[in-house]
DRENMI-980657 format. One record per atom (N, C-alpha, C): x, y, z; residue in three letters. Coordinates in steps of 0.2 Angstrom, whole numbers, plus 5000, padded with zeros to 4 digits. Example, Ala and Ser with C-alpha at 12.3 -4.5 7.8 and 13.67 -1.06 7.14 Angstrom:
506649725039ALA/506249785039ALA/506649845039ALA/506449895035SER/506849955036SER/506450005039SER/
***
This chain:
500449945000MET/500050005000MET/500450065000MET/500350114996SER/500750174996SER/500550225001SER/500950275003VAL/500850325008VAL/500250365006VAL/499750375011LEU/499250415010LEU/499350485013LEU/499650495018TYR/499850555021TYR/500550555023TYR/500950605021ASP/501650615022ASP/501750625030ASP/501350665033ARG/501450675040ARG/500750675044ARG/500650635049VAL/500050625053VAL/500250655060VAL/499750695062ALA/499850715069ALA/499250695073ALA/499450655079LEU/498950625083LEU/498950675090LEU/498350705091ILE/498250745097ILE/497950705102ILE/498350675107GLY/498050625112GLY/498350565110GLY/498650525115LEU/498950465114LEU/498750405118LEU/498050395118GLY/497750345121GLY/497650285117GLY/497150245119LEU/496950175115LEU/496850185108LEU/496450235106ILE/496250245099ILE/496850275095ILE/497150325097ALA/497750355093ALA/498250305093ALA/498450275099GLY/498950225099GLY/498850175094GLY/498250145094SER/498050095089SER/498150115082SER/497950185081MET/497950205074MET/498750215072MET/499150235076SER/499850235074SER/500150165072SER/499950115076LEU/500250045075LEU/499850025069LEU/499250035068ALA/498850015062ALA/499150045055ALA/499350115056MET/499550145050MET/500250115048MET/500650105053ARG/501350075052ARG/501250005049ARG/500849965051ARG/500649905049ARG/500549905041ARG/500149955039ALA/499949965032ALA/500350005028ALA/500850035031GLY/501350075027GLY/501050135024GLY/500550165027ILE/500150225024ILE/500350295026ILE/500750295031ALA/500950365034ALA/501750375034ALA/501950435031GLY/502650445031GLY/502950455038GLY/502750505041GLU/503050515048GLU/502350525053GLU/502350495059ILE/501850505063ILE/502050535070ILE/501750595071VAL/501950645076VAL/501450635081VAL/501550635088GLY/501050635093GLY/501150675099GLY/500650695102THR/500750735108THR/500150715113THR/500250735119ALA/499650725124ALA/499750775129ALA/499150795133ARG/499150845138ARG/499650825144ARG/499650765146SER/500050735151SER/500750725149SER/501250755153ALA/501950745152ALA/502150665153ALA/501750635157GLU/501950565159GLU/501750525152GLU/501150535150THR/500950505143THR/501450515138THR/501650575137ARG/502150595132ARG/502750555133ARG/503050545139ALA/503650505141ALA/503550435139ALA/502950405141VAL/502850335139VAL/502850325132VAL/502450365128ALA/502450355121ALA/503150365118ALA/503550405120ALA/504250415117ALA/504650345119ALA/504550325125GLU/504950265128GLU/504750205124GLU/504150195122ILE/503950135119ILE/503950145111ILE/504150205109GLY/504150215101GLY/503450215098GLY/502950235102LEU/502250235099LEU/502150275093LEU/502550325093VAL/502550375087VAL/503250385085VAL/503350415079ASP/504050435077ASP/504350495081ASP/503850535083ARG/504150595086ARG/503550625091ARG/503750645097VAL/503350665102VAL/503450745103VAL/502950785103THR/503050855104THR/502650875111THR/502850925114GLU/502650955120GLU/501950985119GLU/501751015114THR/501151045113THR/500751025106THR/500151035106ALA/499751015100ALA/499951065094ALA/500051125096ALA/500151175091ALA/500851155087ALA/501351125091GLU/501951105088GLU/501851045084GLU/501450995086ALA/501350935083ALA/501050935076ALA/500550985075VAL/500150995069VAL/500551025063VAL/501151055065GLN/501551095060GLN/501751045054GLN/501551065048GLY/501751025042GLY/501350965041GLY/500850945046ALA/500450885045ALA/499950885040ALA/499850835036ASP/499350825031ASP/498750805034ASP/498750765039LEU/498150735043LEU/498250755050LEU/497750785053VAL/497750795061VAL/497150755064VAL/497350715069VAL/496850675072VAL/496750695079VAL/496150725080LEU/495950745087LEU/495650685091LEU/496150655095ALA/495950595099ALA/495950615107ALA/495550665108VAL/495450695115VAL/494750685117VAL/494550695124PRO/493850695126PRO/493450745122PRO/492850735121VAL/492350775117VAL/492350845120VAL/492450855127GLY/492350915130GLY/493050955129GLY/493550925127ALA/494150965126ALA/494250985118ALA/493850965114MET/493850975107MET/493951055105MET/493551095108ASP/493451165107ASP/494151195108ASP/494451185114ALA/495051215116ALA/495651195112ALA/495651125110VAL/496251095106VAL/496151125099VAL/495551125096ALA/495451155089ALA/495751225089ALA/495551265094ALA/495751335094ALA/496551345095ALA/496851295099GLU/497551295099GLU/497951285093GLU/497651235089ILE/498051215083ILE/497851255077ILE/497351285077ALA/497051325071ALA/497651365067ALA/498051405071PRO/498551445067PRO/499051415064PRO/499151345066ASN/499751305064ASN/499551255059ASN/498951255057LEU/498751205052LEU/498951215045LEU/499151165041LYS/499451175035LYS/498851185030LYS/498951225025PRO/498451235020PRO/498351165016PRO/497751145015GLY/497651085012GLY/497551025016GLY/497751035023ALA/497750975027ALA/497050955029ALA/496950895031THR/496350875034THR/496350865041THR/495850885045VAL/495750875052VAL/495150825053VAL/495250775057THR/494750735059THR/494750715066THR/494350675069ASP/494250665076ASP/494050595076ASP/494050565083VAL/493850495084VAL/493250495090VAL/492950555091GLY/492450565096GLY/491850515095GLY/491550495101SER/490950455101SER/490350495100SER/490350565100VAL/489850605098VAL/490050645093VAL/489550665088LYS/489750695082LYS/489450765082LYS/488850785083ARG/488550845083ARG/488950895087ARG/489050885093ALA/489450925098ALA/490150935095ALA/490450885092VAL/491150895089VAL/491150945083VAL/490650935079VAL/490550975073VAL/490451045075VAL/490051055080ASP/489951125082ASP/490551155086ASP/490951115089ALA/491451145093ALA/492051155089ALA/492151115084VAL/492851115080VAL/492751165073VAL/492151155070THR/492051195064THR/492251265064THR/492051305069PRO/492251375069PRO/492951395069PRO/493351345071HIS/494151355071HIS/494451335065HIS/494151295060ILE/494551275055ILE/494651325050ILE/495251345048PRO/495451395043PRO/495151375036PRO/495151435032GLU/494951425025GLU/495551385022GLU/495351335018GLY/495851295014GLY/496051225018GLY/495751225024VAL/495851155028VAL/495251115028VAL/495251055027HIS/494651015027HIS/494550985034HIS/493850975036PHE/493650945042PHE/493250895040PHE/493450825042VAL/493050765041VAL/492950725047VAL/492450745051PRO/492350705058PRO/492350635056PRO/492550595061ALA/492450515061ALA/492350485067ALA/492150425067HIS/492050385074HIS/492250315073HIS/492750285075PRO/492850215074PRO/492550175080PRO/492150135078LEU/491750095083LEU/492150035085LEU/492650055089ALA/493049995091ALA/493350025098ALA/493549975102GLY/493849995109GLY/493849945114GLY/494249955119THR/494249905125THR/494149945131THR/494149915137GLU/494049955143GLU/494749985145GLU/495249975141HIS/495949995143HIS/496050065140HIS/496450105143SER/496650165141SER/497350185142SER/497650235139GLY/498350255140GLY/498750235134GLY/499350255133PRO/499850245128PRO/500050175127PRO/499950135132ARG/500150065132ARG/499650015129ARG/499050045129SER/498450005127SER/498249985120SER/498650025116GLY/498450015109GLY/498749955105GLY/498449935100PHE/498649875096PHE/498449885089PHE/498849855084ALA/498649875077ALA/498049835075ALA/497849785078GLU/497249745075GLU/496549775078GLU/496549835082LEU/495949855085LEU/495349865080LEU/495549895074PHE/495049915069PHE/494849865064PHE/495149805064ASP/495049755059ASP/494349725060ASP/493949735054ASN/493249715053ASN/492849755058ASN/493049815060ARG/492549855064ARG/492349915060ARG/491849945062TRP/491550005057TRP/491850065060TRP/492050105055CYS/492150175056CYS/491650225052CYS/491350265056LEU/490850305053LEU/491150375051LEU/491150395045LEU/491350465043LEU/490750505043LEU/490850575045VAL/490250615046VAL/490450685043VAL/490550685036PRO/490750745033PRO/490350805034PRO/490650865035VAL/490250925036VAL/489950955030VAL/489550995030GLU/489251025024GLU/489751055020GLU/489751045013GLY/490251065009GLY/490951035009GLY/490950975012ALA/491650945013ALA/491950925006ALA/492550925005ASP/492950914999ASP/492850834998ASP/492550804993PRO/492550734992PRO/493150704991PRO/493750734989LYS/494350704989LYS/494650694996LYS/494550745000ALA/494750735007ALA/494450675010ALA/493750675009VAL/493350625012VAL/493650555010VAL/493750545003ASP/493950485000ASP/494650465003ASP/495050515004ARG/495750495006ARG/495650465013ARG/495250505017LEU/495150475024LEU/494850405024LEU/494350395020ARG/494050335019ARG/494650275018ARG/495050295013ALA/495550245011ALA/496050235017ALA/496150285021LEU/496550275027LEU/496250225032LEU/495650235033TRP/495250185038TRP/495250115035TRP/495050115029GLU/495050045026GLU/495750015026GLU/496250045025ALA/496950015025ALA/497149995032ALA/496750025037MET/496950005044MET/496449955046MET/496049925042GLY/495649865043GLY/494949875044GLY/494749935044ALA/494049955046ALA/493549955040ALA/492949935041ASN/492349945036ASN/492150025037ASN/491950055032VAL/491850125032VAL/491150145029VAL/490750185033GLU/490150215030GLU/490150285032GLU/489650325028GLU/489550395030GLU/488850405033GLU/488850445037MET/488250455041MET/488150535043MET/487550555044ASP/487350625046ASP/487550625053ASP/487750685056ALA/487950695063ALA/487350675068ALA/486750705067ASP/486250695071ASP/486050615071ASP/486050585066HIS/485850515065HIS/486350475069HIS/486950495068HIS/487550455071HIS/487450455079HIS/487250515081ASP/487150525089ASP/486650485091ASP/486050475087LEU/485550435089LEU/485650355089LEU/486050335084VAL/486250265083VAL/486750245089VAL/487150295090LEU/487650275096LEU/487350275102LEU/486850315103ALA/486450315110ALA/486150245111ALA/485950215106VAL/485650145106VAL/486150095107VAL/486650095103THR/487150045103THR/487750045108THR/487850105110SER/488450115115SER/488250155121SER/488050215120HIS/487950265126HIS/487550245131HIS/486950225130VAL/486450205135VAL/486650135138VAL/486950085134PRO/487150025137PRO/487750035142PRO/488150085140HIS/488650105145HIS/488350135152HIS/487850175151LEU/487550205157LEU/487150155161LEU/486850105158ILE/486550045161ILE/487050005165ILE/487649995162ALA/488149955165ALA/488449995171ALA/488550055170TYR/488750095176TYR/488250095182TYR/487650095180THR/487050095185THR/487050025188THR/487149975184MET/487049905187MET/487649885192MET/488249915190VAL/488749905195VAL/488649945201VAL/488350005200GLY/488250045206GLY/487750015211GLY/487249985208VAL/486649945212VAL/487049895216VAL/487449855213ALA/487749795216ALA/488149825222ALA/488449885221ASP/488849915226ASP/488449935232ASP/487849955230ASP/487349985235ASP/486949925239ASP/486949865237LEU/486649815240LEU/487049785246LEU/486949815251ARG/487349795257ARG/487249725260ARG/486649695257ARG/486449625259ARG/486949575255ARG/487249605250VAL/487649565246VAL/488349595247VAL/488849555250THR/489449585252THR/489849605245THR/490349645246ASP/490849665241ASP/491149595238ASP/491449555243SER/491749495242SER/491349445238SER/490749445239GLU/490249395236GLU/490149425229GLU/490049485228VAL/489949515221VAL/490549495217VAL/491149505220ILE/491749495216ILE/491849415215ILE/491749375220LYS/491949305220LYS/491449265215LYS/490749285216TYR/490249245212TYR/489949285206TYR/490349325203SER/490149365197SER/489949315192SER/489349315189ALA/489149275183ALA/489349325177ALA/489349285171ALA/489549315165ALA/489249385164ALA/488549395165GLY/488249455164GLY/488549515168GLY/488649505174PHE/488849555178PHE/489649575177PHE/489949515175ARG/490649525173ARG/490749575167ARG/490249565162ASP/490249605156ASP/490049675158ASP/489649685163PHE/489449755165PHE/490049785168PHE/490449755172THR/491049785175THR/491549805170THR/491649765165ARG/492149775160ARG/491949845156ARG/491249845155ILE/491049915151ILE/491149975156ILE/490949955163ALA/490950015167ALA/491650035169ALA/492149995167ALA/492850015168ALA/493150065163ALA/492750085159SER/492950135153SER/493150195156SER/493550235152ASP/493750305154ASP/493250355157ASP/493250375163PRO/492650415166PRO/492650485163PRO/493250515161THR/493150575158THR/492850575151THR/493050525147MET/492650515140MET/491950505141MET/491750465146TRP/491050455146TRP/490650505149TRP/490950545154ARG/490550605156ARG/490450655151ARG/490950665146ASP/490850715141ASP/490350685136ASP/490350615134VAL/489850585130VAL/489150605132VAL/488950595138PHE/488350605141PHE/488150675141PHE/488550725142LEU/488450795143LEU/488350825136LEU/488650795131THR/488650815124THR/488150785119THR/487950725121ASN/487450685118ASN/486750685122ASN/486650735125ARG/486050735130ARG/485350715127ARG/485150745122ASP/484550735119ASP/484450665117ASP/484850635113ALA/484750565111ALA/484850515116ALA/485250535121THR/485350485127THR/484650485131THR/484450545132LEU/483750545136LEU/483150515132LEU/483150525126ASP/482650495122ASP/482650415122ASP/483250385121ILE/483350315122ILE/483250285129ILE/483450325134LEU/483350305141LEU/482650305143LEU/482250355140GLY/481550355141GLY/481250285138GLY/481450275132ARG/481150205129ARG/481350145133ARG/481950145135PHE/482250095139PHE/481850085146PHE/481650145149THR/481250145155THR/480550115154THR/480250135148GLU/479650105146GLU/479650025146GLU/480150005142GLU/480249935141GLU/480349895148GLU/480749925152LEU/480849895159LEU/480249895163LEU/479849945163PHE/479149945166PHE/478749885164PHE/478749875157ALA/478349825154ALA/478649755156ALA/479249745157LEU/479549685159LEU/479349675167LEU/479449725171GLN/479249725178GLN/478549695179GLN/478049725175ARG/477349705175ARG/477349635173ARG/477649605168ALA/477649545166ALA/477849495171ALA/478349505174ILE/478649465180ILE/478149465185ILE/477949525187ARG/477449525193ARG/476849485192ARG/476549495186THR/475949455184THR/475949395181THR/476649365181GLY/476749295179GLY/476549285171GLY/476749335167GLN/476649335160GLN/477249295156GLN/477249225157GLY/477749185155GLY/477849195147GLY/477249195144GLU/477249195136GLU/477549255134GLU/477349315137MET/477649375135MET/478449375136MET/478649355142LEU/479349355143LEU/479749315138LEU/479449255136PHE/479749205132PHE/479849235125PHE/479249265122ASP/479249305116ASP/479749355116ASP/479849395121TYR/480249455121TYR/480949425121TYR/481149375125PHE/481849355125PHE/482049315118PHE/481549285115THR/481649255108THR/481849315103THR/481449365103HIS/481549425099HIS/482249455100HIS/482449465106THR/483149495108THR/483649445106THR/483549375107ARG/484049325105ARG/484249335097ARG/483749345093ALA/483849345086ALA/484249405084ALA/484249465088ILE/484649515087ILE/485349505088ILE/485449465094ARG/486149435095ARG/486449395090ARG/486049355087ARG/486249315081ARG/486449355075ARG/486049405074GLY/486249455069GLY/486949485070GLY/487049505076ILE/487749535077ILE/488249485076ILE/488249425078ILE/488749375076ILE/488749355069ILE/488249355065GLU/488249345058GLU/488549395054GLU/488449455057ALA/488849515054ALA/489549525055ALA/489849475059GLY/490549475061GLY/490749525066GLY/490249545070GLN/490449595075GLN/490549565082GLN/490549505082ASP/490749465089ASP/490749395087ASP/490949355092THR/490849285090THR/490349255095THR/490249185094ASP/489749155098ASP/490149115104ASP/490749125104ALA/491149095109ALA/490949115116ALA/491049065121PRO/490849085128PRO/491249145131PRO/490949175136ASP/491249225140ASP/491349285135ASP/490749305132PHE/490649365128PHE/491149365122PHE/491449315120GLY/491849315114GLY/492549335115GLY/492749345122ARG/493449365124ARG/493849305126ARG/494449295123ALA/494849245125ALA/495049245132ALA/495149185135LYS/495349185142LYS/496149195142LYS/496349235147LYS/497049255148LYS/497449185150LYS/498049175148VAL/498449115150VAL/498749135157VAL/498649095162GLN/498849115169GLN/499649105169GLN/
***
């Protein structure tokens, strides 16, 4: 594969940016990869492990001469970072992001993008509960989806080039409107995370069940909740504050479904419960058939060798 961008600047060096660096190297599609992070400790670790070719102290310095700039920071920090890098962006460069919310990112970043610079928001639907510069791996995006959310008037060539980058990193790519993206992600990611945080919190509150019992006897369902609830708290705080409307809409629908299930359990409606679970089981089969998970036990995750 030929080089798509001579210089790529990664602003933020956590799981996603680190995995992008490793995936770009694997595919041979970036000339030089420059990275920076707010934390001096993160920058030091990234330099130590050679996560990128060059580490800079500031975002403004990192983007100088970059053909592609990736904003891999929490959604709440996008505005400030975009303002910092704007004067140093190279004419003709593309700015993109990896945020879990798109409308808020578009509104925060677009006003700072200079004339002649392309802004193509994106969201790779991939991740783990781990964070930090040591958490990345080149295979993270293999057969996962990356959604591109071009702003109005986006240059088709810039969009196509970014699409080619994500495809070369192993992802399947589709384009989507920002508001529709936020609704889809509220269903598939944001509300499930909120439910996971809530369930783990409920277990912590049930003093009749001791902490040691919760840990010792955790069944697969609860273990999966705790894995999701271990995700980066800063990122998820910003997700819920910036995708408020869609999250509240889906939470309202979830509450209605929950009340219906409560009623069915209370009144012994076995047939209703059976039909409901049969329908949801079919959705799970669809996810497996689409290649987005496996039907292996323990939620498709391989057990670690002791």
